[in-house]
N, C-alpha and C positions, 0 to 999 in steps of 0.2 A: 504493500500500500504506500503510495507516494505521500510524503510528509512535507510540511513547510521547511524552508531552509533559513536558518539564521547564521550570520557570519560574524565572527569575532576577529578583529584585527589588533594585534599586539604592537603598540607603538610607543612604549614607555621607556625604551632604552636610552641611556645617557649619551652614548656615542663619543666616548672620551677620545678615541683615536681620530676623530674628525678634526680635532684641534680647532673647535669653533664654538662660539656662544650660541649659535643657531642649533636648535634640536635636530638630531640626525635626520628624522623623517621629513623635515621641511627643506632639506637640500634638494635642488632640482635636477631632474633629468629631462632634457627637452624643454617643454614649456611649463611643466608643472612639477610639484614636489613628489618625492618618492611615495609618500603616503597617498597623494591624490591618484597616482597611477594604480596603486593597489585598490583604492576605493572604486575607481572607474571600472576595473575588471570585476570587482565584487558585485557592483551594481548590475553588470551585464548578466549575472546569474539569476536575476530577478528574485532576490531574497525577501523574506518577510521583514527583516530588519538587519541593520549593520551596526555593530557595537564596536567602537574604537576605544581601546584602553591606552590612555596617555599618562605620562609621568614627568619625565625630565623636560624642563622648560616650562612647567606649570601650565598656566592658561594660554601661553603663546601658541600652542598647537591648535586647540579648538578655536581660539580667537582668529588666528590666521585663516583657518579653513571653515569659518562659521557658515559660509555659503553652501556647504555640503550637507545633505539631509542624512545625518547619521546620529546615533546616540553616543554621547561622550561619557566615559567613565574614567575617573582618575585613580591610578595606582599610587597612593601617597608614599608607600615604602616599596623599595625595589627588592622584593623577596623571591624573585624567580618567575619563570613562565607559568608555573602552576598557580601561583598566587595571583598573577595577572589575569588569568582566565577566570579565577574565582571571583574577581571584582565584576566581571561581566555577567555572571550567571543569573543574577536577579532580573536581567533583561531578556533571558532566554527561556522559552517554554520547554518543559520536559518532553513534549511530544514532537519537538522539532528535530530535524537533522541539523548538525552544527559543523560549520567549516571554520577552521582556525588558520588565519593568514598572518603575515608579518609586514609591518609598515615599511621595512627597509629592504624588501624583496619585490622589486617593482615590475619585473618583466614576465611573470608567470602568465602563460597563455590561457585564454578562456577554455579552449578545448581540453587542456590538461586538467583543469579544475573540474570540468564536467565529468571527465573520465573518472577522477578520484571519487567524486560524490556518488557516481552511479554504482560503485562497488559496495556501497552500504546495503546490507540486508540483515535478516534475522540471525544468520549464522556469522555475519561479519559486522559487529556493531562499531568497529573501528577500522579505518583505512588510513594508510600512511603514504605520503609521497616520498619516495626514496630515489637515490641516484647512485650509480657506480662511478667512482672517481679514481683516476690514476694516483692522485694525491689527496687522500681523505683527511689530511691534517686539519684539526680544529673542529671537525664535525663529530657528532655522536654516531656510533656504529650500530648497524642493524645486526642483531644476533639471532641466527636461525638454528633450528635443530637439524637432525639428520634427514628429516623429511622436508627440509626447506621451509618450515613454518616459522614465522616470526615469534620469538620468545620475549625479547625485551630490547631496549635501547640503552647502550652504555655510553655516557658522555666521555669525551677523551680524557679528561682529568681523573676519571674514575676507572678507566680501562686498564686491563693487564696487557702484557706483551702480545699474547695471542689475539686478543680483541683489537689491538691497535693495527694489526695486519689485515683486518677486514676492510674491503674496498667499498662495500655498500654503506651509504650514509643516510642519516635522517635529515631531511630538509627542514623539518619543523612544521611543515604544512600537513594538516590531517583533517579528517572528517569523522564524525561519530554521532551516535544517538544522544540526544540531549539528556535523557534520564540517566543513561549510563555514565555520561561525562560528569554529571553532578555527583553521582555515587563515588566515582573514582577520585575526583578532586578532594572529597571529604577524607579520603584515606591517605593522602600524600603526607610524607614527612620530609624533613630537610637533613637527613643523615647522609651527607655526601661531602665531597671535597670543597664544594662551594658554599655549603650551608644554606642552600636554596631549595625551594619547592619546585622540582622539575616536572613540567608537563609530560615529558617523555616517560615518566614512571607509570603512567596510566597503561602503557603497553603490557607490562608485566602483570598489572592488576587484571586487565582484560583476559589474559591467558590463564591466570589463576582461577577465573570464574568458568573456565572451560570453553571460552570462545576462541575463534580463529581471527587473526588480524590480517586483513587484506592489504595489498600494496599496489601502487601504480608508479610509473616512471614518466618523467617528461621526455619529450623528443629531443630537447636541446638543453645542454648544460646551463646555458645562460638564464634559463627560466627559473632556476633555483638559487641563483647567486644573490647574496645580499651585499649591503654596503656597510663597511666598518671604517673606511678611511678614504681620503681623497683620491688615492690611486684606483681603488675599486669603483669609486664614483665615476671617474673619468673613463674607466674601462667599460662600464655599463652604458655610459653616455654614447660611446662609439658603437656599442652593440645596438642600442636603440636606434641610432641614426642609420646603421647598416640595414636594420630591419625595414625601416621606412624606405631606404633607397631601393631595396629589392622589390618592395611592393610597388613603388613608382615605375620601375622598369618592367614589372609584370603588366602594368597598365599601359605600357608602350612609350613611356618617357625615355628620351635619350639623355643619360647622364654622362658627361665627359669624364668624370671620375667619381664613382659611387662613394668613395671614401672621403670626398671633400664637398659634402652638402650638409647643412644643418636645418632641420625642420623643428621649430620651436612653437608649434601650434598645429593647425590643420591645413594641409595643402591639398586642394582639389584640382585635378588636372583633366584636360580633354586629350584628344589624340594629337600625335606629332609635336609634342612639346619638347624643346631642347633646353637643357640647363647646364651651364658651364660650371667651372670649379669655384669653390669658396663662396657659394651663395648661401644666404641666410633667409629663411622664411619664418616670420613671426605672426602670431595671431591667426586669423582666418584669411587665407590667400587662395584665390581662384585664378587659374590660368586656362584660357580657352584654347581651342585647337590652333596649332601652328605657332604658338607663342615661343619666342626665344629669349632666354635670360642669359646674358653674357656674364663673364667672370666678375667676382667680388661685388655683387649687388646685394642689397638688403631690401626685402619687401615685407611690409607689416600691414596687415588688414587691408589688402589691396585686391581689387578685381581687375584683371587684364583681359582685354578683348582679343578676338582671333587675329592671328598673324602680326601681332605687335612685337616689335623688337625692343627689349630693354638692354641698352648697351652697358658696357663695363663700368663699374664703380658708381652706379646709380643707386640712390636711396629713395624709397617711396613709402609713404605711411598714410593710412586712412584715406585712400584715394580710389577713384573709379576711372579706369583707363579704357577707352574705346578700342575698336578694331583698327588694324593697319596703321598704328601709330609708330613713331620712332622716338625713343626716349634716351637721352644721354649721348655720349658717355659723360660721367661726372655730373649728372643732373640730380637735383634734389626736389622731390615732389612731396610737399607737406600736406597736413590734414585738410580735409574738406575741399580737395581739388577734384574737379571733374574734367576730364579731357574726352571730347567726343571723337569721332572717327577721323583717321588720317591727320592727326595733329603731330607736328614735329617739335620736340623740345630738345635743344642741343646741349653742347658741352658748357658746363658751369652756368647753367640756368636754374634758378630757383622759382618754384611756383607754390603759392600758399593761398588756400581758400579762394580759388579762382575757377570760373567755369569758362572753358575755352571750346568754341564750336568747331565744326568740321573744317579740315583743310587749312587750319591756321598754323603759323610757324613762328617759333621763338628760338632761334638757332644758336645764339652766342651770348654768354656773359651778361645775362639780364635777370632782373627780379620783377615778377608780376605777382602781386598779392592783393587780396580783396578786390577782385576784378571780374567783370563779365566781358568776355571777348567774343566777338562775332565770328562768322565764317570768313574764310579766305583772307585772314589778317596776316600781315607780315610785320613782325616787330624786330627792329634792327639791333645790332650788338650794343651792349652797354646801356640799354633802356631800363629805367626803373619806374615803378609806380610808387609815388611817395604817399603811402597810405596811412602813416601814423603822424599825428600832430604833437605827440608827446603825452597825450592823454587818451585819445580815442582813435579808432581805426575808421577810415572812410573809403567809399567805393569809387572805383574807376570803371566807367562804361566805355567800351570800344565797339563801334558798330561793325557791320559786315564790310569787307573789302577795304579796310583801312590799311595804310602803309605808314609805319612809324620809323623815321630815320634813326640812324645810330646815335647813341649818346644823348638820348632825350630823357627828360624828367616829366612825368605826368603827375601833377600835384593834386591829389584827391581832396575833396570830392570834385570830379571833373568828368566831362563826357567828350569823347571823340566820335563825331557822328559818322554815319555810313559813307564810305567812299572818300573820306578825308585823307589828306597826306600831311604828315608832320615832318618838317624839315629837320635834317640832322642837327644835333646840338641844341635843340630847343627846350625851353622850360615852359610847359603848358599849364596855366592856372585857370583858364576860362574855357568854355565850350569851343571846340574846334568845329566849324560848320561843315556840313556834308559837302562832298565833292569839291572842296577847296584846299589849297595849300596854306597851311598855317605854320609859321615859324617865329621864333623869338631868339634873336642873337644880338650881341653887341656889335657895333660897327667895327669892321676890320680896318686897322691902321698900320701903315708901314712907315718907319722912321729912317730917313736917309742919314748916312754918315754916322750911324750909331756904332759905338765901340764896345765890343764885348769885354767885360772885366778880365784883367790879367792877374794871375795868382802872384801875390807879393813874395819876394824871396825871404827865406827865414833869416832872422838876425842872429848872429853868433853871440 
């Protein structure tokens, strides 16, 4: 008979080896903390409830992650994993199946956990996720009898020489019946080298009751790896990114080097997307068919239309980019920017909170902020919209088919009407009429017989 599933996540460890004031489970992999990764996977199992046991860092963990719908339980004293689970038991029904996860083991796959939980039945009230490692140092060993039945788990510090040579280890992840778990937790003692209440001791208790303990194994070793120091954090970060890269390539994305991409959020791709090296994607990014992202770009919360090219060293944030655009190199697209189709933004151009219509071009060394720019507009090199008066931002309106000559300053609030031409080097403070040339320059003067200053000799 199928029972409800409750999940306990143990996240109270101090993480001394992280050498950080930040609680270990709050250190990030990709775009979210270790603990968030675990909770996200747990939620995908559709449990009745998720209970997170926290301790080190006090309220910092639940406060930081208060947006997550979980039950928080504090382990005020660090007395071992068995004691930690005991803190969560008041939130767990005896009739539930219970899955125990760890807040510093972030990459366990959903399929692996489903397989583990599926092995629970009346003959197997306890199932363990185990692994066979070439180097099992630091892990508790799975002790089996001559019939290959699990008898107990021996922690490394309590193991004898024979047990230390066992290659099958306990990952700590397990599933069991709620009523049985409560009974076993009540029987735990702390008579061991650590003086702690080991959750792993429930295995021997289960066997003593005459039950068999089932086991399952993950397909990949990285699924069971935890984080105890910054080296392990970096290693799992690379594994996480490699997993994403493999998924992207399966979807048809061309990655110039799968080892040099960082996705720190959600990257949604269509067909024939090409991504060059050292690219970073943050938040929610969508790349339509045929998009090319060249090397060393950063895209954060951006939607990019079909066949657009994002050239090298371009930074874009909170923007919507149309199809057939060309952006960069070395361009900066700031929040609330909307570029429609076939817009060209060139090198060392910055756009902020601007709406730029189809076929317009801003190709060189310009700043356009707080502006509405029409279709078929050409803005010359060195042009800036002077949108800030020291207290408030003001809007610049540029109509269709406008030509703005190089090195012009458009002092907002101001409007350049459709078809207008702005002469190079102009400072525009008033409306530029439609279909007319508007310019503002000082009179050019040449001085005859002028002598260029000569450098004076140094006095000894």
